[in-house]
C-alpha positions in Angstrom: 0.0 0.0 0.0 2.9 2.4 0.8 4.2 1.9 -2.8 0.9 3.1 -4.2 0.8 6.2 -1.9 4.0 7.6 -3.5 3.0 6.6 -7.1 5.5 3.7 -7.6 2.6 1.2 -7.9 1.1 3.2 -10.7 4.5 3.6 -12.4 5.0 -0.2 -12.2 1.6 -0.7 -13.8 2.4 1.7 -16.6 5.7 -0.1 -17.2 3.9 -3.5 -17.3 1.4 -2.1 -19.8 4.2 -0.7 -21.9 6.0 -4.1 -21.9 2.7 -5.9 -22.9 2.1 -3.4 -25.7 5.7 -4.0 -27.0 5.1 -7.8 -26.8 1.8 -7.5 -28.6 3.5 -5.4 -31.4 6.2 -8.0 -31.7 3.7 -10.8 -32.0 1.7 -8.9 -34.6 4.9 -8.5 -36.6 5.5 -12.3 -36.4 2.0 -13.0 -37.5 2.3 -10.6 -40.4 5.6 -12.3 -41.4 4.0 -15.8 -41.2 1.1 -14.7 -43.3 3.4 -13.1 -45.9 5.3 -16.4 -46.1 2.0 -18.1 -47.1 1.0 -19.6 -43.7 -2.7 -19.8 -42.9 -4.4 -19.9 -39.6 -6.3 -23.2 -40.4 -3.0 -24.9 -41.4 -1.5 -23.8 -38.1 -4.5 -25.2 -36.2 -4.1 -28.5 -38.0 -0.4 -28.5 -37.2 -1.1 -27.9 -33.5 -3.7 -30.7 -33.5 -1.1 -33.1 -35.0 1.5 -32.0 -32.4 -1.0 -32.8 -29.6 -1.7 -36.2 -31.1 2.0 -36.9 -31.5 2.6 -36.0 -27.8 -0.2 -38.2 -26.7 1.2 -41.2 -28.7 4.7 -40.4 -27.4 3.4 -40.4 -23.8 1.8 -43.8 -24.3 5.1 -45.1 -25.7 7.0 -43.7 -22.7 4.5 -45.4 -20.4 4.9 -48.7 -22.1 8.7 -48.4 -22.1 8.6 -47.6 -18.3 6.4 -50.7 -17.6 8.8 -52.9 -19.7 11.8 -51.5 -17.9 10.2 -52.3 -14.5 9.4 -55.8 -15.6 13.0 -56.3 -16.9 14.6 -54.5 -13.9 16.4 -52.0 -16.1 16.2 -48.3 -16.7 14.1 -46.9 -19.6 17.2 -45.4 -21.0 18.7 -48.9 -21.3 15.8 -50.0 -23.6 16.3 -47.2 -26.1 18.9 -49.0 -28.2 16.9 -52.2 -28.3 14.0 -50.3 -30.0 16.3 -48.1 -32.1 15.2 -45.0 -30.2 17.2 -41.8 -29.6 17.5 -40.6 -26.0 17.0 -37.0 -27.1 13.6 -37.8 -28.8 
């Protein structure tokens, strides 16, 4: 409350608003760039949907690897070469 009494709270809010406006301008520029490169919103939505599906499938795969690792008494990482997987995937 004391910060608001001397105006610093209001100054902080103005700074936050300015930063948000700058970020919005930057994002608008990125959107314009993508549109000028031929990207379309519906394509991006389809891509996002496919990424969600990929992540769901990957989660199931990780769960299965984890269960198999427990059954075999090894770490999940030790199973990666057997299934020709990259640890960084």
